[in-house]
N, CA, C and O atoms as a MOPAC input file, in Angstrom:
PM7 MOZYME 1SCF
protein

 N     59.75400 1   111.48600 1    41.49800 1
 C     60.70500 1   112.33400 1    42.30200 1
 C     61.71400 1   112.90200 1    41.27800 1
 O     62.05800 1   112.31800 1    40.25100 1
 N     62.09200 1   113.97100 1    41.63900 1
 C     63.08900 1   114.67300 1    40.88500 1
 C     64.42700 1   114.19600 1    41.17000 1
 O     64.67500 1   113.67200 1    42.25600 1
 N     65.35800 1   114.34900 1    40.21700 1
 C     66.71300 1   113.71500 1    40.39700 1
 C     67.43600 1   114.63200 1    41.56900 1
 O     68.26300 1   114.07600 1    42.29200 1
 N     67.18300 1   115.79600 1    41.73000 1
 C     67.73300 1   116.58200 1    42.71700 1
 C     67.32900 1   116.15900 1    44.05300 1
 O     68.12600 1   116.24000 1    44.98800 1
 N     66.14000 1   115.71300 1    44.20700 1
 C     65.69000 1   115.10000 1    45.51000 1
 C     66.35400 1   113.81300 1    45.90200 1
 O     66.81300 1   113.59000 1    47.02200 1
 N     66.36600 1   112.95600 1    44.84800 1
 C     66.99500 1   111.70900 1    45.05700 1
 C     68.51700 1   111.85400 1    45.45100 1
 O     69.03100 1   111.17800 1    46.34300 1
 N     69.16300 1   112.76400 1    44.73100 1
 C     70.56300 1   112.97700 1    45.13100 1
 C     70.66600 1   113.49100 1    46.55500 1
 O     71.48900 1   113.01100 1    47.33600 1
 N     69.81500 1   114.48600 1    46.90200 1
 C     69.83600 1   114.98300 1    48.23100 1
 C     69.57400 1   113.91200 1    49.26800 1
 O     70.23000 1   113.90900 1    50.31000 1
 N     68.56200 1   112.92200 1    49.00900 1
 C     68.33300 1   111.88900 1    50.02100 1
 C     69.49900 1   111.10300 1    50.10800 1
 O     69.96500 1   110.86500 1    51.22200 1
 N     70.08700 1   110.62600 1    48.99600 1
 C     71.28500 1   109.70700 1    49.08300 1
 C     72.36600 1   110.46100 1    49.81300 1
 O     72.94500 1   109.87100 1    50.72500 1
 N     72.66800 1   111.56300 1    49.54900 1
 C     73.74400 1   112.32200 1    50.22400 1
 C     73.50500 1   112.44400 1    51.66000 1
 O     74.41400 1   112.22900 1    52.46200 1
 N     72.27400 1   112.79400 1    52.04300 1
 C     71.94300 1   112.97300 1    53.42300 1
 C     72.03500 1   111.67600 1    54.14700 1
 O     72.61100 1   111.61500 1    55.23400 1
 N     71.49700 1   110.65000 1    53.59500 1
 C     71.57600 1   109.22500 1    54.12800 1
 C     72.98900 1   108.78300 1    54.31000 1
 O     73.29500 1   108.25100 1    55.37700 1
 N     73.95600 1   108.96600 1    53.29300 1
 C     75.34100 1   108.62400 1    53.37600 1
 C     75.98200 1   109.49600 1    54.57700 1
 O     76.69100 1   108.96500 1    55.43100 1
 N     75.71400 1   110.71000 1    54.57500 1
 C     76.26800 1   111.59500 1    55.71100 1
 C     75.81000 1   111.11600 1    57.04400 1
 O     76.58100 1   111.15000 1    58.00300 1
 N     74.54800 1   110.65600 1    57.15400 1
 C     74.02600 1   110.30500 1    58.43000 1
 C     74.76200 1   108.95100 1    58.93300 1
 O     75.16500 1   108.80800 1    60.08700 1
 N     74.88500 1   107.96100 1    57.89300 1
 C     75.57500 1   106.69800 1    58.21500 1
 C     76.89500 1   106.95000 1    58.60300 1
 O     77.30700 1   106.34800 1    59.59400 1
 N     77.71900 1   107.80500 1    57.95300 1
 C     79.05200 1   108.06200 1    58.18900 1
 C     79.22200 1   108.71600 1    59.66500 1
 O     80.11100 1   108.36200 1    60.43900 1
 N     78.28900 1   109.68300 1    59.95000 1
 C     78.28700 1   110.35900 1    61.20300 1
 C     77.94800 1   109.29800 1    62.37800 1
 O     78.52100 1   109.38500 1    63.46400 1
 N     77.05800 1   108.36600 1    62.13000 1
 C     76.84500 1   107.30700 1    63.21600 1
 C     77.99300 1   106.49900 1    63.36300 1
 O     78.36100 1   106.20900 1    64.50100 1
 N     78.66000 1   106.06100 1    62.29800 1
 C     79.86300 1   105.27000 1    62.35200 1
 C     80.98000 1   106.04800 1    63.10700 1
 O     81.64000 1   105.47000 1    63.97100 1
 N     81.18100 1   107.24700 1    62.81600 1
 C     82.22100 1   108.01700 1    63.41600 1
 C     81.92700 1   108.31500 1    64.95200 1
 O     82.80800 1   108.43400 1    65.80400 1
 N     80.60900 1   108.41500 1    65.17000 1
 C     80.19300 1   108.67700 1    66.59800 1
 C     80.57900 1   107.40100 1    67.45700 1
 O     81.13600 1   107.47600 1    68.55300 1
 N     80.22400 1   106.24600 1    66.84300 1
 C     80.45700 1   104.86900 1    67.54300 1
 C     81.86300 1   104.64800 1    67.79300 1
 O     82.23500 1   104.20200 1    68.87800 1
 N     82.74200 1   104.95600 1    66.77600 1
 C     84.12900 1   104.78700 1    67.02200 1
 C     84.69400 1   105.74100 1    67.92700 1
 O     85.66600 1   105.39000 1    68.59700 1
 N     84.15300 1   107.08000 1    68.06400 1
 C     84.63200 1   107.95600 1    68.97200 1
 C     84.26800 1   107.54600 1    70.42700 1
 O     84.99400 1   107.86900 1    71.36800 1
 N     83.22400 1   106.88800 1    70.57600 1
 C     82.74300 1   106.40100 1    71.89200 1
 C     83.72900 1   105.26700 1    72.23500 1
 O     84.17200 1   105.19300 1    73.38100 1
 N     84.08700 1   104.38300 1    71.29000 1
 C     85.00600 1   103.30400 1    71.66900 1
 C     86.39600 1   103.91400 1    72.10400 1
 O     86.98400 1   103.51100 1    73.10800 1
 N     86.86400 1   104.86700 1    71.32100 1
 C     88.14900 1   105.51600 1    71.64100 1
 C     88.14400 1   106.07100 1    72.95700 1
 O     89.10100 1   105.93900 1    73.71900 1
 N     87.01200 1   106.73700 1    73.27300 1
 C     86.98500 1   107.46000 1    74.73400 1
 C     87.00100 1   106.29600 1    75.80500 1
 O     87.55600 1   106.48200 1    76.88800 1
 N     86.39200 1   105.09500 1    75.49700 1
 C     86.31300 1   104.07300 1    76.49400 1
 C     87.67600 1   103.55200 1    76.81200 1
 O     88.06300 1   103.33700 1    77.96100 1
 N     88.47400 1   103.33400 1    75.58900 1
 C     89.92200 1   102.86600 1    75.65400 1
 C     90.70400 1   103.97500 1    76.35800 1
 O     91.57000 1   103.61800 1    77.15600 1
 N     90.50500 1   105.23700 1    76.15900 1
 C     91.22500 1   106.20300 1    76.80700 1
 C     91.01800 1   106.19600 1    78.31600 1
 O     91.94300 1   106.38700 1    79.10400 1
 N     89.75500 1   105.96500 1    78.68000 1
 C     89.42300 1   105.75900 1    80.10800 1
 C     90.22400 1   104.66100 1    80.72500 1
 O     90.84500 1   104.83500 1    81.77400 1
 N     90.21200 1   103.54900 1    80.08500 1
 C     90.91800 1   102.37500 1    80.60800 1
 C     92.41900 1   102.58500 1    80.64300 1
 O     93.07900 1   102.02100 1    81.51500 1
 N     93.00200 1   103.38000 1    79.72300 1
 C     94.37100 1   103.56000 1    79.72900 1
 C     94.64400 1   104.60900 1    80.97800 1
 O     95.54400 1   104.38000 1    81.78600 1
 N     93.90600 1   105.63000 1    81.06100 1
 C     94.10300 1   106.50800 1    82.18200 1
 C     93.96000 1   105.81400 1    83.52500 1
 O     94.72100 1   106.09500 1    84.45100 1
 N     93.04300 1   104.95800 1    83.63700 1
 C     93.00600 1   104.22600 1    84.86700 1
 C     94.21400 1   103.36500 1    85.13100 1
 O     94.64600 1   103.27300 1    86.28000 1
 N     94.80200 1   102.70400 1    84.08700 1
 C     96.03000 1   102.04300 1    84.23000 1
 C     97.22800 1   102.86800 1    84.65100 1
 O     98.03500 1   102.48800 1    85.49900 1
 N     97.29700 1   104.07100 1    83.97700 1
 C     98.41000 1   105.01800 1    84.36600 1
 C     98.10500 1   105.54100 1    85.75300 1
 O     99.07900 1   105.83200 1    86.44800 1
 N     96.92800 1   105.69800 1    86.24200 1
 C     96.73300 1   106.05800 1    87.60800 1
 C     97.21500 1   105.01300 1    88.51200 1
 O     97.89900 1   105.35200 1    89.47700 1
 N     96.92900 1   103.75200 1    88.30500 1
 C     97.38300 1   102.71000 1    89.04600 1
 C     98.92900 1   102.73500 1    89.07800 1
 O     99.48900 1   102.66600 1    90.17100 1
 N     99.59200 1   102.82300 1    88.02700 1
 C    101.02500 1   102.90200 1    88.00300 1
 C    101.63000 1   104.00200 1    88.72300 1
 O    102.69300 1   103.81400 1    89.31400 1
 N    101.03600 1   105.17900 1    88.73400 1
 C    101.53500 1   106.34800 1    89.53200 1
 C    101.35200 1   106.01800 1    90.97000 1
 O    102.25600 1   106.24500 1    91.77500 1
 N    100.16100 1   105.46500 1    91.34400 1
 C     99.97400 1   105.25600 1    92.75200 1
 C    100.98700 1   104.24200 1    93.18800 1
 O    101.46000 1   104.33900 1    94.32000 1
 N    101.36900 1   103.25100 1    92.36000 1
 C    102.35500 1   102.28600 1    92.81600 1
 C    103.77700 1   102.98200 1    92.94400 1
 O    104.56800 1   102.60100 1    93.80700 1
 N    104.07400 1   103.98800 1    92.08600 1
 C    105.34600 1   104.66400 1    92.16200 1
 C    105.34000 1   105.48900 1    93.49100 1
 O    106.33000 1   105.63500 1    94.20800 1
 N    104.06900 1   106.02000 1    93.73300 1
 C    103.96900 1   106.92300 1    94.91700 1
 C    104.20000 1   106.04100 1    96.19500 1
 O    104.80700 1   106.52900 1    97.14800 1
 N    103.71300 1   104.70600 1    96.23700 1
 C    103.91800 1   104.02500 1    97.24400 1
 C    105.25500 1   103.52600 1    97.58400 1
 O    105.62200 1   103.30200 1    98.73800 1
 N    106.02000 1   103.34900 1    96.45200 1
 C    107.37400 1   102.95200 1    96.48900 1
 C    108.21000 1   104.15000 1    96.99100 1
 O    109.14500 1   103.97400 1    97.77200 1
 N    107.85700 1   105.38200 1    96.52500 1
 C    108.55300 1   106.57700 1    97.04500 1
 C    108.28500 1   106.78300 1    98.51700 1
 O    109.25000 1   107.07800 1    99.22300 1
 N    107.18800 1   106.67200 1    99.01900 1
 C    106.88600 1   106.78900 1   100.43000 1
 C    107.69200 1   105.62500 1   101.26400 1
 O    108.11800 1   105.86800 1   102.39300 1
 N    107.84900 1   104.53100 1   100.73000 1
 C    108.54300 1   103.45800 1   101.41000 1
 C    110.01800 1   103.72200 1   101.43400 1
 O    110.69300 1   103.42700 1   102.42000 1
 N    110.54500 1   104.29300 1   100.32200 1
 C    111.92900 1   104.74300 1   100.24800 1
 C    112.17500 1   105.92300 1   101.23300 1
 O    113.22000 1   106.06000 1   101.86800 1
 N    111.11900 1   106.75000 1   101.29400 1
 C    111.35600 1   107.96000 1   102.26800 1
 C    111.38200 1   107.41000 1   103.57400 1
 O    112.21300 1   107.88400 1   104.34900 1
 N    110.57300 1   106.42600 1   104.00500 1
 C    110.49200 1   105.95900 1   105.29500 1
 C    111.88600 1   105.12400 1   105.71400 1
 O    112.38300 1   105.14200 1   106.84000 1
 N    112.35200 1   104.46500 1   104.67900 1
 C    113.59100 1   103.77200 1   104.84400 1
 C    114.76300 1   104.69600 1   105.00100 1
 O    115.63200 1   104.42400 1   105.82900 1
 N    114.83900 1   105.77600 1   104.25300 1
 C    115.79800 1   106.85500 1   104.47100 1
 C    115.76200 1   107.56700 1   105.79700 1
 O    116.76800 1   107.92300 1   106.41100 1
 N    114.50100 1   107.74500 1   106.19000 1
 C    114.24500 1   108.20900 1   107.67500 1
 C    114.87600 1   107.36900 1   108.76400 1
 O    115.53700 1   107.83400 1   109.69300 1
 N    114.60100 1   106.04200 1   108.55600 1
 C    115.13000 1   105.10300 1   109.46200 1
 C    116.76100 1   105.06800 1   109.45400 1
 O    117.42200 1   104.91700 1   110.48200 1
 N    117.29000 1   105.22100 1   108.21100 1
 C    118.75000 1   105.16000 1   108.10900 1
 C    119.18700 1   106.36400 1   108.84400 1
 O    120.07900 1   106.22900 1   109.68200 1
 N    118.65600 1   107.54700 1   108.62600 1
 C    119.09700 1   108.88700 1   109.22200 1
 C    118.98500 1   108.78200 1   110.69400 1
 O    119.84600 1   109.33700 1   111.37800 1
 N    117.88500 1   108.04200 1   111.33400 1
 C    117.80400 1   107.83400 1   112.63700 1
 C    118.82100 1   107.04300 1   113.22700 1
 O    119.30900 1   107.29800 1   114.32800 1
 N    119.19500 1   105.95000 1   112.40800 1
 C    120.22100 1   105.03400 1   112.98400 1
 C    121.60200 1   105.83400 1   112.93000 1
 O    122.36800 1   105.71800 1   113.88600 1
 N    121.90500 1   106.54600 1   111.97400 1
 C    123.15200 1   107.43000 1   111.96700 1
 C    123.21900 1   108.35800 1   112.97300 1
 O    124.28400 1   108.54200 1   113.56100 1
 N    122.09200 1   109.04900 1   113.28800 1
 C    122.14400 1   109.99300 1   114.33700 1
 C    122.31800 1   109.26500 1   115.70400 1
 O    123.04200 1   109.75700 1   116.56900 1
 N    121.67800 1   108.13700 1   115.88800 1
 C    121.84000 1   107.22100 1   117.17300 1
 C    123.38800 1   106.89900 1   117.31500 1
 O    124.00100 1   107.01700 1   118.37600 1
 N    123.95000 1   106.46900 1   116.09800 1
 C    125.32300 1   106.05000 1   116.21200 1
 C    126.23700 1   107.30800 1   116.51200 1
 O    127.21500 1   107.14300 1   117.24100 1
 N    125.98400 1   108.45700 1   116.02700 1
 C    126.79700 1   109.63000 1   116.41800 1
 C    126.63000 1   109.94400 1   117.85000 1
 O    127.60900 1   110.32900 1   118.49000 1
 N    125.43400 1   109.80900 1   118.42500 1
 C    125.13900 1   110.01100 1   119.81000 1
 C    126.06100 1   109.05700 1   120.67300 1
 O    126.74000 1   109.47600 1   121.61100 1
 N    126.02300 1   107.81700 1   120.29500 1
 C    126.78200 1   106.80300 1   120.99900 1
 C    128.36000 1   107.18500 1   120.89100 1
 O    129.08300 1   107.01200 1   121.87200 1
 N    128.79200 1   107.62400 1   119.87000 1
 C    130.24700 1   108.01800 1   119.54300 1
 C    130.46600 1   109.12700 1   120.51300 1
 O    131.47800 1   109.07600 1   121.21300 1
 N    129.65600 1   110.10100 1   120.63500 1
 C    129.81500 1   111.25300 1   121.42900 1
 C    129.86300 1   110.92900 1   122.93900 1
 O    130.59700 1   111.53400 1   123.71900 1
 N    128.98600 1   109.88000 1   123.31100 1
 C    129.06700 1   109.44000 1   124.68800 1
 C    130.44400 1   108.74600 1   125.04800 1
 O    131.04700 1   108.94000 1   126.10400 1
 N    130.87100 1   107.88500 1   123.99500 1
 C    132.22900 1   107.40800 1   124.23200 1
 C    133.30900 1   108.44200 1   124.28900 1
 O    134.23900 1   108.30000 1   125.08200 1
 N    133.23700 1   109.46300 1   123.50000 1
 C    134.19500 1   110.51700 1   123.49600 1
 C    134.16700 1   111.22700 1   124.88200 1
 O    135.22300 1   111.56400 1   125.41600 1
 N    133.06300 1   111.43500 1   125.41400 1
 C    132.97500 1   112.10800 1   126.79400 1
 C    133.61600 1   111.17400 1   127.68200 1
 O    134.54500 1   111.60100 1   128.36700 1
 N    133.25400 1   109.90800 1   127.78600 1
 C    133.96900 1   108.95400 1   128.72800 1
 C    135.43300 1   109.01300 1   128.55900 1
 O    136.15600 1   109.22700 1   129.53200 1
 N    135.96200 1   108.81100 1   127.23500 1
 C    137.33300 1   108.73700 1   127.18100 1
 C    138.04200 1   109.96900 1   127.50700 1
 O    139.15500 1   109.92000 1   128.03100 1
 N    137.46100 1   111.07600 1   127.22600 1
 C    137.92100 1   112.46400 1   127.67600 1
 C    138.02000 1   112.55400 1   129.16200 1
 O    139.01500 1   113.06600 1   129.67500 1
 N    137.02000 1   112.07300 1   129.89200 1
 C    137.00600 1   112.13300 1   131.38000 1
 C    138.16400 1   111.31100 1   131.81200 1
 O    138.94300 1   111.74400 1   132.66100 1
 N    138.32000 1   110.08200 1   131.23500 1
 C    139.40700 1   109.25600 1   131.65900 1
 C    140.81400 1   109.95500 1   131.53900 1
 O    141.66300 1   109.92800 1   132.43000 1
 N    140.94800 1   110.56600 1   130.35600 1
 C    142.27400 1   111.18800 1   130.05400 1
 C    142.56300 1   112.29400 1   130.97300 1
 O    143.72000 1   112.50700 1   131.33300 1
 N    141.54800 1   113.03200 1   131.38500 1
 C    141.48200 1   114.21000 1   132.32800 1
 C    141.95800 1   113.72600 1   133.68500 1
 O    142.91500 1   114.22200 1   134.27900 1
 N    141.17400 1   112.66000 1   134.15700 1
 C    141.57100 1   112.09800 1   135.46500 1
 C    142.90900 1   111.47300 1   135.58800 1
 O    143.50100 1   111.46300 1   136.66800 1
 N    143.42900 1   110.91900 1   134.44500 1
 C    144.74100 1   110.31000 1   134.41100 1
 C    145.93700 1   111.33100 1   134.52400 1
 O    147.04500 1   111.00200 1   134.94700 1
 N    145.59700 1   112.63500 1   134.09400 1
 C    146.68300 1   113.56400 1   134.00000 1
 C    146.69600 1   114.25400 1   135.48000 1
 O    147.52800 1   115.12100 1   135.74900 1

């Protein structure tokens, strides 16, 4: 064999080996990225659940305050009627 052919075979073999190693590492990195994205998705779903619970809690607080305002208006109407009847 000629030295050029030997050099070409060695270079091609080395390039093939490096390409295979890089491909395997790329696949591993992609699997790790998939796991990381799944974890981030779970975290965001948790935050979303907390946000919905807070929104529900705030809704209940607003309902309570509105009910309290209604009760105060009813008392105001009754006290106003008593003052009008007393005069």
